[in-house]
C-alpha positions as CSV (number, residue, x, y, z in Angstrom):
1,X,99.5,70.9,53.1
2,X,98.7,67.2,54.1
3,X,101.9,67.3,56.4
4,X,100.8,70.7,58.0
5,X,97.3,69.0,58.7
6,X,99.0,66.0,60.1
7,X,101.2,68.0,62.3
8,X,98.2,69.8,63.8
9,X,96.4,66.7,64.4
10,X,99.3,65.3,66.3
11,X,99.5,68.2,68.6
12,X,95.9,68.0,69.0
13,X,96.1,64.4,70.1
14,X,99.3,64.8,72.2
15,X,97.4,67.6,74.2
16,X,94.2,66.1,74.7
17,X,95.3,63.2,77.3
18,X,96.9,65.8,79.8
19,X,93.4,66.9,80.8
20,X,90.5,65.3,82.9
21,X,88.3,62.9,80.2
22,X,85.0,63.8,79.4
23,X,85.5,67.7,79.7
24,X,85.2,69.8,76.4
25,X,87.8,72.4,76.2
26,X,86.6,75.6,74.9
27,X,88.8,77.4,72.7
28,X,90.3,80.8,73.6
29,X,90.6,83.0,70.6
30,X,94.1,85.2,70.0
31,X,93.2,88.7,69.6
32,X,96.6,90.1,69.6
33,X,100.3,89.3,70.4
34,X,102.5,92.5,71.1
35,X,106.1,92.1,71.8
36,X,107.3,94.4,74.3
37,X,111.0,93.1,74.3
38,X,112.9,90.4,72.8
39,X,111.3,88.0,75.3
40,X,108.1,89.8,76.8
41,X,105.1,89.6,75.1
42,X,101.7,91.3,75.9
43,X,99.0,89.0,74.7
44,X,95.1,89.4,74.4
45,X,92.9,86.4,74.1
46,X,88.8,86.1,74.2
47,X,88.0,83.8,76.9
48,X,84.5,81.8,76.5
49,X,84.7,81.0,80.3
50,X,85.0,84.5,81.2
51,X,82.6,85.8,78.6
52,X,85.0,88.6,77.5
53,X,88.6,89.5,76.6
54,X,91.3,89.3,79.1
55,X,95.0,89.6,79.0
56,X,98.2,87.7,79.8
57,X,102.2,88.5,79.6
58,X,104.6,85.8,78.4
59,X,108.3,85.8,78.9
60,X,110.0,83.4,76.5
61,X,113.6,81.8,77.0
62,X,116.5,83.5,75.6
63,X,116.9,82.2,72.1
64,X,113.7,80.7,72.0
65,X,113.1,81.3,68.2
66,X,116.4,79.8,67.4
67,X,115.6,76.7,69.6
68,X,113.7,73.5,69.0
69,X,113.7,72.2,72.7
70,X,110.7,72.2,74.9
71,X,110.5,74.2,78.2
72,X,108.8,74.0,81.5
73,X,106.1,76.5,82.1
74,X,105.8,78.7,85.5
75,X,102.3,80.4,85.9
76,X,103.0,83.3,87.9
77,X,99.8,84.7,89.7
78,X,99.3,88.3,90.8
79,X,97.4,89.3,94.1
80,X,94.5,91.3,95.0
81,X,94.0,94.8,93.6
82,X,96.9,94.0,90.9
83,X,96.8,92.7,87.3
84,X,98.7,90.7,84.8
85,X,101.6,93.2,84.5
86,X,102.3,93.4,88.2
87,X,105.1,91.1,88.2
88,X,106.9,92.6,85.1
89,X,106.4,96.4,86.6
90,X,107.3,95.5,90.2
91,X,109.9,92.9,90.1
92,X,112.9,92.0,87.9
93,X,111.3,88.7,86.7
94,X,112.3,89.4,83.1
95,X,116.1,89.9,84.1
96,X,116.4,87.0,86.4
97,X,115.0,84.5,84.1
98,X,117.1,85.6,81.4
99,X,119.4,82.8,81.3
100,X,116.9,79.8,82.4
101,X,115.4,77.4,80.1
102,X,111.8,78.5,81.3
103,X,108.5,80.2,79.9
104,X,106.7,82.2,82.4
105,X,103.0,83.2,81.9
106,X,101.4,86.0,84.0
107,X,97.6,85.6,83.6
108,X,94.9,88.5,84.7
109,X,92.7,87.3,87.3
110,X,90.4,90.3,88.1
111,X,91.1,92.7,91.0
112,X,89.7,90.2,93.6
113,X,88.2,87.2,91.8
114,X,90.1,84.9,93.8
115,X,91.0,82.4,91.2
116,X,87.5,80.7,91.2
117,X,84.2,80.1,89.1
118,X,81.8,82.5,90.5
119,X,78.8,81.5,92.3
120,X,76.5,84.3,91.1
121,X,73.5,83.6,93.2
122,X,73.4,79.7,92.2
123,X,73.3,80.7,88.5
124,X,77.1,80.3,88.1
125,X,78.3,81.2,84.5
126,X,81.0,84.0,83.7
127,X,83.3,84.8,84.9
128,X,84.8,81.4,85.5
129,X,88.3,82.3,86.5
130,X,89.3,78.7,87.1
131,X,87.9,77.3,84.0
132,X,89.7,79.7,82.2
133,X,93.3,79.4,83.7
134,X,92.8,75.7,84.0
135,X,91.1,74.2,81.0
136,X,91.7,77.3,78.5
137,X,94.9,78.8,79.3
138,X,97.1,76.0,80.0
139,X,95.9,74.1,76.7
140,X,96.5,77.4,74.8
141,X,99.9,77.9,76.0
142,X,100.9,74.5,75.5
143,X,99.5,74.5,71.8
144,X,101.1,78.1,71.0
145,X,104.4,77.4,72.5
146,X,107.2,74.8,72.9
147,X,106.0,73.9,76.3
148,X,106.7,70.3,77.9
149,X,102.9,69.9,78.4
150,X,103.1,67.4,81.3
151,X,102.5,67.8,85.2
152,X,106.4,67.3,85.4
153,X,106.8,70.5,83.5
154,X,104.4,72.9,85.3
155,X,104.5,75.1,88.4
156,X,102.5,77.8,89.8
157,X,103.4,80.4,92.1
158,X,101.6,83.8,93.4
159,X,101.4,86.4,96.1
160,X,98.8,87.4,98.5
161,X,95.6,86.3,96.6
162,X,97.9,85.0,93.8
163,X,99.2,82.8,96.8
164,X,96.0,81.6,97.5
165,X,95.4,80.9,93.7
166,X,98.5,79.1,93.5
167,X,98.0,76.7,96.5
168,X,94.2,76.3,95.6
169,X,94.9,75.2,92.3
170,X,97.6,72.9,93.1
171,X,95.3,71.2,95.8
172,X,92.3,71.0,93.4
173,X,94.4,69.9,90.2
174,X,97.5,68.1,91.9
175,X,97.9,66.1,88.5
176,X,98.4,69.3,86.6
177,X,101.4,71.0,89.0
178,X,104.7,69.5,89.9
179,X,105.3,72.4,92.5
180,X,103.8,75.3,94.0
181,X,104.6,78.3,96.2
182,X,103.2,81.0,98.2
183,X,104.2,84.4,98.9
184,X,102.2,86.3,101.8
185,X,99.2,83.9,100.8
186,X,95.6,83.9,101.9
187,X,95.9,80.2,102.9
188,X,93.1,79.3,105.0
189,X,89.9,81.3,104.6
190,X,88.0,79.6,107.7
191,X,90.1,82.0,110.1
192,X,88.7,85.2,108.6
193,X,85.9,85.0,105.7
194,X,85.1,88.8,106.5
195,X,88.7,89.8,105.0
196,X,87.8,88.1,101.9
197,X,84.3,89.3,101.4
198,X,84.5,92.8,102.3
199,X,88.1,93.4,101.5
200,X,88.7,91.5,98.4
201,X,85.3,90.6,96.8
202,X,83.2,93.4,97.5
203,X,85.9,96.4,97.7
204,X,87.7,95.0,94.7
205,X,85.4,93.6,92.4
206,X,82.3,95.8,93.4
207,X,80.0,92.9,93.8
208,X,77.0,92.3,96.2
209,X,77.9,90.1,99.5
210,X,77.9,86.3,98.1
211,X,78.6,86.8,94.6
212,X,81.8,84.8,94.3
213,X,81.4,81.9,96.6
214,X,78.0,82.6,98.1
215,X,76.8,83.6,101.5
216,X,79.4,82.0,104.1
217,X,76.7,80.8,106.4
218,X,74.6,78.8,103.8
219,X,77.4,78.0,101.5
220,X,80.2,77.4,103.7
221,X,81.0,73.9,101.7
222,X,81.8,76.2,98.3
223,X,84.0,78.4,100.5
224,X,85.8,75.1,101.9
225,X,85.8,73.4,98.7
226,X,88.7,76.0,97.3
227,X,90.4,76.7,100.5
228,X,94.1,75.3,100.6
229,X,93.7,74.1,104.4
230,X,90.6,71.9,103.9
231,X,92.3,70.4,100.6
232,X,95.7,69.8,102.1
233,X,95.7,66.4,101.9
234,X,95.6,66.8,98.1
235,X,98.9,68.4,98.0
236,X,101.0,65.1,98.9
237,X,103.3,64.7,96.0
238,X,103.3,68.4,95.0
239,X,106.7,70.2,95.9
240,X,105.6,73.0,97.9
241,X,107.0,76.3,99.5
242,X,105.1,79.1,101.9
243,X,106.8,82.4,102.4
244,X,105.3,84.9,105.0
245,X,106.4,87.8,107.0
246,X,104.6,88.4,110.4
247,X,103.5,91.9,109.5
248,X,105.4,93.3,112.6
249,X,107.3,96.5,112.1
250,X,111.1,96.3,111.7
251,X,111.4,94.3,108.5
252,X,114.6,94.9,106.5
253,X,112.9,95.5,103.0
254,X,110.3,98.3,103.7
255,X,111.7,100.7,106.0
256,X,110.3,98.8,109.2
257,X,106.5,99.1,108.1
258,X,103.7,97.5,110.4
259,X,101.4,95.6,108.3
260,X,98.1,94.3,109.5
261,X,97.2,92.7,105.9
262,X,100.7,90.6,106.3
263,X,99.8,89.9,109.7
264,X,96.1,88.1,108.5
265,X,98.2,86.3,106.0
266,X,100.9,85.2,108.3
267,X,98.3,83.7,110.5
268,X,96.6,81.8,107.5
269,X,99.9,80.7,106.4
270,X,101.0,79.3,109.4
271,X,97.6,77.4,109.6
272,X,98.4,75.8,106.3
273,X,101.9,74.9,107.6
274,X,100.6,73.3,110.5
275,X,98.2,71.3,108.6
276,X,100.9,70.1,106.4
277,X,102.9,69.1,109.2
278,X,99.9,67.2,110.8
279,X,99.5,65.3,107.4
280,X,103.3,64.7,107.4
281,X,103.5,66.4,103.7
282,X,107.1,67.8,103.1
283,X,107.1,71.4,102.5
284,X,109.3,74.3,102.7
285,X,108.5,77.0,105.6
286,X,110.1,80.4,105.2
287,X,108.6,82.5,108.0
288,X,111.1,85.3,108.0
289,X,109.8,87.5,110.9
290,X,109.2,91.1,110.8
291,X,108.0,92.2,107.2
292,X,105.0,93.8,105.5
293,X,102.9,93.2,102.5
294,X,105.1,94.5,100.0
295,X,106.9,94.0,96.8
296,X,110.4,93.8,98.3
297,X,109.4,90.9,100.0
298,X,107.8,89.1,97.1
299,X,110.7,89.9,94.9
300,X,113.0,88.1,97.4
301,X,110.6,85.0,97.8
302,X,110.8,84.8,93.9
303,X,114.4,84.9,93.8
304,X,114.6,82.2,96.2
305,X,111.9,80.0,94.6
306,X,113.0,80.2,91.0
307,X,116.1,78.2,91.7
308,X,114.0,75.5,93.5
309,X,111.9,75.2,90.7
310,X,114.4,74.6,88.3
311,X,116.0,72.0,90.4
312,X,112.4,70.2,90.5
313,X,111.8,70.7,86.6
314,X,115.4,68.9,86.1
315,X,114.8,66.1,88.3
316,X,110.8,65.9,88.7
317,X,109.1,63.5,90.9
318,X,106.7,60.6,90.1
319,X,103.2,61.5,90.7
320,X,102.3,59.7,93.9
321,X,100.8,56.1,94.1
322,X,98.9,55.5,96.0
323,X,97.4,58.9,96.2
324,X,94.2,60.4,97.8
325,X,92.2,63.4,96.8
326,X,89.4,65.3,98.4
327,X,86.7,67.1,96.8
328,X,83.2,68.6,97.2
329,X,82.5,68.8,93.6
330,X,79.9,66.4,92.0
331,X,82.2,65.4,89.2
332,X,86.0,65.6,89.3
333,X,89.2,64.2,87.6
334,X,92.3,63.6,88.9
335,X,95.4,61.3,87.7
336,X,93.3,60.2,85.1
337,X,90.4,58.9,87.4
338,X,87.0,60.2,86.9
339,X,84.5,60.2,89.7
340,X,80.6,61.4,89.2
341,X,78.4,61.6,92.2
342,X,74.4,61.5,92.0
343,X,73.6,62.8,95.3
344,X,71.1,65.2,97.1
345,X,73.7,68.0,98.3
346,X,77.3,69.2,97.6
347,X,79.5,67.9,100.2
348,X,83.2,66.4,100.7
349,X,84.0,63.0,99.1
350,X,87.5,61.2,99.4
351,X,89.0,59.0,96.7
352,X,92.1,57.2,98.6
353,X,94.5,54.5,98.7
354,X,94.2,54.2,94.9
355,X,96.5,51.8,93.2
356,X,96.0,48.9,90.6
357,X,95.0,46.8,93.4
358,X,92.0,48.8,94.4
359,X,90.6,52.0,95.9
360,X,88.4,53.6,98.6
361,X,85.8,56.0,98.0
362,X,84.0,57.8,101.0
363,X,80.7,59.7,99.9
364,X,76.8,59.2,99.5
365,X,74.2,58.7,96.9
366,X,75.5,56.9,93.9
367,X,79.1,57.2,92.0
368,X,80.2,56.5,88.6
369,X,84.1,55.8,88.9
370,X,86.2,55.4,85.6
371,X,89.8,54.5,86.5
372,X,92.9,55.6,84.9
373,X,94.2,53.5,81.8
374,X,96.2,51.1,84.3
375,X,94.6,47.7,83.3
376,X,94.9,45.2,80.4
377,X,92.8,46.5,77.3
378,X,89.8,44.4,77.0
379,X,91.1,42.3,80.1
380,X,88.6,40.7,82.5
381,X,88.5,41.9,85.9
382,X,86.8,40.8,89.3
383,X,86.0,43.4,91.8
384,X,85.0,43.0,95.5
385,X,83.1,45.7,96.5
386,X,83.1,46.1,100.7
387,X,80.9,48.3,102.8
388,X,78.9,48.6,106.0
389,X,75.9,46.4,104.2
390,X,78.6,43.8,103.3
391,X,80.6,42.6,100.4
392,X,79.6,41.7,96.8
393,X,81.6,40.7,93.9
394,X,81.3,42.1,90.3
395,X,82.6,40.9,87.3
396,X,83.8,43.5,84.5
397,X,85.9,44.2,81.7
398,X,88.4,47.1,80.8
399,X,87.8,49.0,77.6
400,X,90.0,49.4,74.8
401,X,92.2,52.1,76.7
402,X,92.6,49.8,79.8
403,X,90.1,51.8,81.9
404,X,87.6,50.0,84.1
405,X,84.0,51.7,84.9
406,X,82.7,50.9,88.3
407,X,79.1,51.9,89.7
408,X,78.8,52.3,93.4
409,X,76.1,52.8,95.8
410,X,76.3,54.1,99.0
411,X,74.2,53.3,102.1
412,X,73.4,56.6,103.1
413,X,72.3,59.9,101.5
414,X,75.0,61.9,103.8
415,X,78.6,61.8,103.6
416,X,80.7,59.5,105.6
417,X,79.7,56.0,103.9
418,X,83.0,54.3,102.6
419,X,83.2,51.5,100.2
420,X,86.4,49.8,99.4
421,X,87.1,48.2,96.1
422,X,89.5,45.4,95.2
423,X,90.6,44.7,91.7
424,X,91.8,41.3,90.8
425,X,92.4,40.2,87.2
426,X,90.9,37.0,85.8
427,X,93.5,34.9,84.4
428,X,90.8,32.9,82.1
């Protein structure tokens, strides 16, 4: 009994550091696990973030039960109007992964919920799809399966609305995913807000206007805070691939169909591609010409993507240092750094040029920064904080884990002020 308890404790301790500090991760409850084949399982969970039961499918590697090795995980996201069964029902995902050392997780995400925690008229609360996927599902997968459990062992991909989910999650949580791919994705919601609000949110989720992200005119910052185009700079260091057809008739895998929806996704995908080019962020750009918003193309995209993901898992890149991160959340965590703002309104802030020697933070109001554990535990440090009002020197000490806590006060109540912090260890 003691050995079992010790083993559980070690698993728990190994999992905690993977996620942003200061957050309590609600535990999902396993309702059922039904094997559909030797490798495919249909699973039901109860999620506190969703306030209800939800389902997913998991494909395990061949010989998983006899093996003791750990495996990377691909989170494969469905599109609008579909569900967690779509990938196994419409593609050969089970067959083409048969000989791959890979766990595939296909969660549900609502018919048009857009991989987001809903605004709900300013009340927020369930359904919180992002919280479920990021803070509940990933930890659950890594507790219940022999998953690698690090950024180097996670990738995310999806089609259409799921392409949005893949790129939005990768941009909002670049410390969790080493690679991301979009197939016919909704990748720049600035271009056609009505397409999302009416076609996806209202028609599929049957909710009043503004339920998911709020009214676009008065809550634009919420829309943009999820939008891959607006968060593109966060994707540096993530291996990226964007696949899209033009929506024109004449494609080889659909009988030559014309597709206005694919045309919309093509315009949005092209916009993100151009933005990544401007930022000099490397990515695969597969604009394959005429083709519709149909499964034949997404299966082909999947076939092209899987070998690339496996190569990345076998030789994963290190997380970027220096790094930069843009967010409109009042509190965010990335690469082990935690930032909390006390300010008048929701707006974009930017953490940039982050190294052991210092960082820059652009924002407003007051901010509390806790660094990653990059410094000498209990070591003494000197901070030089520079801004529009001049510079000041602050003495501080790292905690027992090697983290520094730094309080910053911006000149303005509105975004745009930038403070530069240099960090130097004191020798005595």
